[in-house]
N, C-alpha and C positions, 0 to 999 in steps of 0.2 A: 345596269337599270336606265330606262329613260324617263322623262318628265310624265308620260300617260301611267307608266307602270308604277311612278312614286305616287301619283294621285289616287291611283286604285288601291294601293297599299296602305296610304294615310289619306283617307277620304276627309279627315277632319281638318288636313291642310290644304285641300285642293284649291279653296278660294284665294289663300294667301300666295300659293304656287301661281295661280292665274295673274294676280296681280304684278309679281315678279315678272311674269312673261309679257305683260303689258309695259312694263319699264324697262325691258331690254335683256331680260337674262339669257336668252339664246343667242343674242349677238354682244355679250358681256367683255367689256374690257379688263385689263388687270386693275383699274382704278374704280370699276363700275360700283363696287359695295360701298364706296365712300360718298357715292351721290344718294344713298337712301337714309332713311329715318332709322332709328335704333332697332325698332320691331321688324322693319323689313330687312334690315342688314342680319338681324339675327336669324330669320328665316331663310336668308340668303346662304348664310354660313353653313346652316342645317343642310339646305338642300345640295350644297357642294359636296357633301358628304356621301350623298347619295347618286349624284350623276357627275361628278367633278372628274377632272382628269389631273396629270402630272403639273400642268400650268395652273390649275386651280389650287393645288396643294402649295404651290409656290405663294399665291396670293394669302391663303390661310396662315402661312408662317409669318408673312409680313404684318397680318393682322395680329397674330400673337406676340409679335414682338413691339407692337405699336402700344401707344397709350390707351387705345379704346378698350379698357378693360371689361367694358359690358359685353363684349364679343369673344372674350378670351376663352371660356368656358366652351363655348360652342364651337370655336375653331379648333380647339383641342380635341373635342370630341369627333369632328368630321375629318381632322388630320389622323386619327385612330384607324378610319376606313380608308383613307386615300393616299397618305404618305407613301413613299417609295423610299429606299435605301439612300437616296440622295438627299432626302430631307432629314434623316438621322442628325448629321451633323449641326445642322441650324438648330433642331430641337435640343440638343445637347448644349449648344452655345447659350440660347436663352436662359436654360436650367443653371448655367455657370455663373451668369450675370444677374439674374432677377432675385432681388430680396421680398418681391411681393408674393404672398402665399397663394393667393388666387391664379395668378401667373404661373406659379411653379406647379400647382396643382394641375393645372390645364396641359402643361408639358408632360407631365408624370402620367397623367390620364393617356394621353396620346401614346407615350411609349409602353405603359401597360396592356394595351389593348390594340397594338399594331396587328392589323389584320392582311395589309397588302404587301408587307415584306417581312422578312425575318428578323427576329431579336438577336442582335449581334452581342459579341462579347462586351462591347463597351457599355450599351445600352444594359446589359444585366448587371454589370458592375455598377453602373450609376444608380439603378433602382435599389441595388442591396446598400450601398453607401445611404441613400436617402432613408430606407427602412431603418438602418442602424443610428442615424444621427438623431439623439434625443433633444437637440435644440430646433429640430424641424417640428413644424405644426403637426399634431397628432393625425389629422385627417389625411394630410400628405403622406406620411409614413405609412398610414393604413392602405392609402392607394397605391404605394409602391409593394406593400407586402401582397395585395391582390393581384398585382402584375405579376411578381415573382411566383405567385400560386399558379398562375396561368400560363406562363412562358418558360419556367426554368426547366432545362433539360440537361439529361445525364450526357448528351453529345457535346456539351461544353466542357471546357478543361477541369479536370477534377478539382483543383484548387479553387476555382470560381464558383463550382457547384457546392463544394463542401461549405465555403464563405457564406453563400447565401441561406444554406440549409441552416448554419450557425446562427444567423441573424433571426431567422425565422423562430429557431427554438427559444432564444433569448426574448422574443417578442410575446411568448406565452406569459412570461413573468413581469410583462410592462406595466407600469402605473398607469397607462392610458387603456380604458376598456376597447376603444376602437381598434388599438393596436394589437390587445390580445385576442379580439374577435376575429381580425385578419389574418393573425398567426395561426389561430385554430383552422381557419378556412385552408390556409396554404399547407400546413401540414396533412391535412386531409386529402388536398389535391394532389399532393406530392407523396403520399403513401409513405410518410416518415414514422416508420413503426416504434422507434424508441420513444417516441412521444407520448404513446398510449397511458402510461400512468399519469403524467402530467394532465392529459387530456380527462382522464377519468375524475381526477381530482377537480379541476375547473367545473366539469359536469355537475359536480355535486355541491359545488360551493359559490362559483361566481354567478350571481343572479343579476348584475349589472346590464341593463338594457341598452343597447346601441341605437340611437335614433335612425328610424326608417328600417330598421332589422328586429331583432329579437335578443335575447340574452347572450351573454359571452358563453354561458354554460348550455345552453341550447345548441350553440354552435360548435362548441366541443363534443356534445352528444352526436350531432350530425357527422363529424369527423371520425369519431370513433366507428359508426355505423358503416361509414364508406370504406374505412379500413379493414373492416372486417367481412367487407363483400356485400353488404347490404346496401339500400335505397333510403336515403333520409327522407323525412316527410317533407311535402310542399309546405313551408310554414308562412303564417300571415304576418307581416310586419305589425308590431304592437301600435303604432300611431297611425295605421291606416284606417279609414271608416269602416264601421261595421255595417254590413248589409243585411 
């Protein structure tokens, strides 16, 4: 995608993109983002995810490992789109050394939605460890579970696959609603039939609403529908504005 295509696809961002063009986006150096104010830098990080190359991914890695916390989540989101296999080691390194939940979640997001390279055994192992770690913030564990649901493949070694499945199943009984919700999503995405009785129980009893989504029970219902070959309904998040 080039800049014109991005402007066409995201007309609401066209003005901000033109400002970045005037500030030197097309001839950007690796330190160019450091010259921008916060809002411009956030837009630039977002734009790199649409038009960036491997060198831009290097820049985003540096941002994600820096102290510029206001840019971490956007850097992680864009890295999910343009990171290559060579960036995985850096992402895992940040995760292994950071104790900041926002920074950790930004890395987990990047790993969970990698679209420019394959998820390898090490990445899946790390996502599984994060999801299983009850001392990790619930929203980070939930993000890891969503990634496992999206990326787990039976092409992986059987022991690694089963370990991830076990963590997902355990998540259905977790104390945190967000973890139960994304465990429901993952078992449906991966068609883990043995969880149907547990899903049916959650569908009947778990009315806890996850902010930005719907109840755990409704997500359990959707996974049951999916595993039975049906099409879950398009749900409206509970806290979205009513039109």
